[in-house]
N, C-alpha and C positions, 0 to 999 in steps of 0.2 A: 616300600613300594613303592613306586613311582612308573605315570603312565607318560606314553608324551604322541605324537602323529610328526608326522615330519613330510613334507613334501621337497622332494631335491628336484630345480631343474636343469635343466643345459643337456647337455649330449650320457644320457642317461638311461639310455637303453638301448640292447644290440651290442653293452658291452661288457656282458655279464654282474653289476650294478646290482640285482635281486639274490644272482648264487656268490655275492660275496660280502652283499648284507648276510645274511643272512650266517655264513661263516662265519660272522664277525662277531653276530651276535648269540650264536650256539658257543660262541669259546669266553662270553663273555658270561653266561647262563640267565640273559632276557629272555623273554618269551614272545610270542606278536608276527607281524606277516611282513610282506616286501612285495610288492602286485606294482604293474607299470598300468598306468592311467593314460583314455584316450588320449589325451591331448599334450604327452610326450612326459611326462612326470613321472617322478617313480613315489609313490604313498608307503610307506613306514608306519608301522604299529610297533612298539615298543614297551614290553611293559618288565618291571625288575626291582632290583637295586640303584638308587638314583646313581653312588658312584660312577657304574657297569652304566648305565643309560646315559653318565655325563660322555663320558672315552665314546658309544656309540655318534653320540653326536659331534663330536668333534671329526670324529673318520669319516661319518659322512660328506663335510664337509670335503672334500675332498675326491674319496670312492676308490677304484678301485683302480689298478693302471692307464687304462683308456677312457672311462670317465673325465668327460670335464666337465665339473658342477660350475654352475652362474649360480646359484639361491640358491639356500636352502631355509623355507618355513619352520618353525615349531606351532604348533598350540599343543594343547592341552589336552589328554582321554582319556577313557575311561577305563583302566585297569582291569573290567568281564569281557574285553569286546576281544581278546587275547585269546586263543589257546594256549591249550598244554606246552609247547614247544613252537617253533622258532618256521614258519612254514614262507614258499613263496607260492604266485597267488598270478 
């Protein structure tokens, strides 16, 4: 079990980034959340299989078609912060 928190910068709000992230994470069997931050970034917490987490990390570098990701910061996280599924907030 692995956990990571991501902060995604760029044009990532208003382009279905959170919903698309939830779809990707759910398909990968991950749990956690994606939420907009007041400074324009999106925060993603993902918990699950190491390989699935790495696949999500790669996807976050570009996101959905209308997003323009300029930077992804990754930090470690506690797997206890995630709920039973993947949510958007």
